[in-house]
VEXZA-656106 format. One record per residue (C-alpha): x, y, z. Coordinates in steps of 0.5 Angstrom, whole numbers, padded with zeros to 4 digits, always signed. Layout:
BEGIN
XYZ
...
//
This chain:
BEGIN
-0001+0025-0021
-0003+0022-0014
-0009+0017-0015
-0013+0013-0009
-0017+0007-0011
-0022+0007-0006
-0028+0003-0004
-0030+0001+0003
-0033-0006+0000
-0028-0011-0002
-0028-0016-0008
-0029-0010-0013
-0023-0010-0016
-0019-0005-0012
-0012-0008-0012
-0012-0010-0020
-0014-0003-0021
-0009+0000-0017
-0003-0005-0021
-0006-0004-0028
-0006+0004-0027
+0001+0004-0024
+0004+0000-0029
+0001+0004-0034
+0003+0011-0031
+0010+0008-0030
+0011+0008-0038
+0010+0015-0037
+0014+0017-0031
+0017+0014-0025
+0011+0011-0021
+0010+0008-0014
+0005+0004-0012
+0003+0005-0004
+0000-0001-0001
-0004+0001+0005
-0008-0005+0006
-0006-0010+0011
-0007-0016+0007
-0002-0013+0003
-0004-0016-0004
-0001-0011-0008
+0006-0013-0005
+0005-0020-0006
+0003-0019-0013
+0009-0015-0014
+0014-0020-0011
+0011-0026-0016
+0015-0023-0021
+0023-0022-0021
+0023-0016-0026
+0018-0012-0023
+0020-0005-0025
+0017+0000-0020
+0017+0000-0012
+0011-0003-0009
+0011+0000-0001
+0007-0002+0005
+0004+0003+0009
-0002+0001+0012
-0004+0006+0018
-0008+0012+0019
-0002+0017+0017
-0001+0016+0009
-0003+0023+0008
+0003+0025+0013
+0008+0020+0010
+0006+0021+0003
+0010+0027+0001
+0017+0024+0004
+0015+0018+0000
+0014+0020-0006
+0020+0025-0007
+0022+0024-0014
+0016+0020-0017
+0012+0023-0022
+0006+0018-0020
+0003+0015-0014
-0002+0010-0014
-0005+0008-0007
-0009+0001-0006
-0014+0002+0000
-0017-0003+0004
-0024-0005+0005
-0027-0003+0011
-0021+0001+0015
-0024+0008+0015
-0018+0011+0018
-0013+0009+0013
-0018+0010+0007
-0019+0017+0009
-0012+0018+0010
-0011+0016+0003
-0016+0020+0000
-0013+0026+0004
-0006+0024+0000
-0008+0025-0007
-0012+0029-0012
-0016+0024-0016
-0020+0018-0013
-0022+0012-0017
-0028+0008-0014
-0029+0001-0017
-0036-0002-0017
-0038-0009-0020
-0045-0009-0023
-0049-0012-0017
-0054-0009-0013
-0050-0011-0007
-0044-0007-0009
-0048-0001-0012
-0052-0001-0005
-0045-0001-0001
-0042+0005-0005
-0046+0010-0001
-0042+0010+0005
-0035+0011+0001
-0039+0017-0003
-0041+0020+0004
-0034+0019+0007
-0031+0023+0000
-0036+0028+0002
-0034+0029+0009
-0027+0030+0007
-0029+0035+0001
-0028+0041+0006
-0022+0039+0008
-0018+0036+0002
-0022+0037-0004
-0021+0031-0009
-0024+0029-0016
-0027+0022-0016
-0031+0018-0021
-0034+0011-0021
-0030+0006-0025
-0035+0000-0027
-0031-0007-0026
-0033-0014-0028
-0037-0012-0033
-0041-0016-0038
-0043-0013-0045
-0050-0013-0047
-0053-0016-0040
-0058-0012-0036
-0054-0011-0030
-0049-0008-0035
-0054-0003-0038
-0058-0002-0031
-0052+0000-0027
-0050+0006-0031
-0057+0008-0031
-0058+0007-0023
-0051+0011-0022
-0053+0017-0027
-0060+0018-0023
-0056+0018-0017
-0052+0024-0020
-0045+0019-0019
-0039+0022-0023
-0037+0016-0028
-0031+0014-0032
-0033+0012-0039
-0029+0007-0039
-0031+0000-0037
-0027-0006-0034
-0030-0012-0037
-0030-0019-0034
-0024-0022-0037
-0019-0027-0036
-0014-0022-0038
-0015-0019-0031
-0018-0025-0027
-0012-0029-0028
-0006-0024-0028
-0004-0024-0020
+0003-0024-0020
+0005-0022-0027
+0007-0015-0029
+0001-0012-0034
+0004-0011-0041
-0003-0011-0044
-0007-0006-0040
-0013-0007-0044
-0019-0003-0042
-0014+0000-0037
-0011+0004-0042
-0017+0008-0044
-0018+0009-0036
-0011+0012-0036
-0013+0017-0042
-0019+0019-0038
-0015+0021-0032
-0010+0025-0036
//
């Protein structure tokens, strides 16, 4: 399975989602995480844990779609963490995968900034069809934002995962630790199968 975690907006949980997805997929088969963000947050995260069990490779250029075939030899799963705003890298990452996960926080700004990402996916579709769905992150149950964001996205015709990632210390404070408890990300992996 090849997955890219994509959103042109920063701060929506892309790297956390990529790390947790890769950790969960690694338990099912050999996995590589490709960090295509020049900030290299996934690289730094993995370097904090001396027993990180799968490779995290840096490739922050517009040729991910050309390089991934060779890089991924021998891996059952590849997860690509993408940068905010760098359309060349993001587009290349989308061209290299089968599934795109689009994390979005339940704020008006984040939902509003979702459209450029969706429009880019539509532009790529004729050349490289991919499945995509929105993953709601940093959700607080039983709030107006939590109820309203799903309704707004459904009215806009956005495909969405049933899984919602809660706003939780488990994820917010996990930088530098290999995820052993996937929490809601286990449900997301179940949806991706």
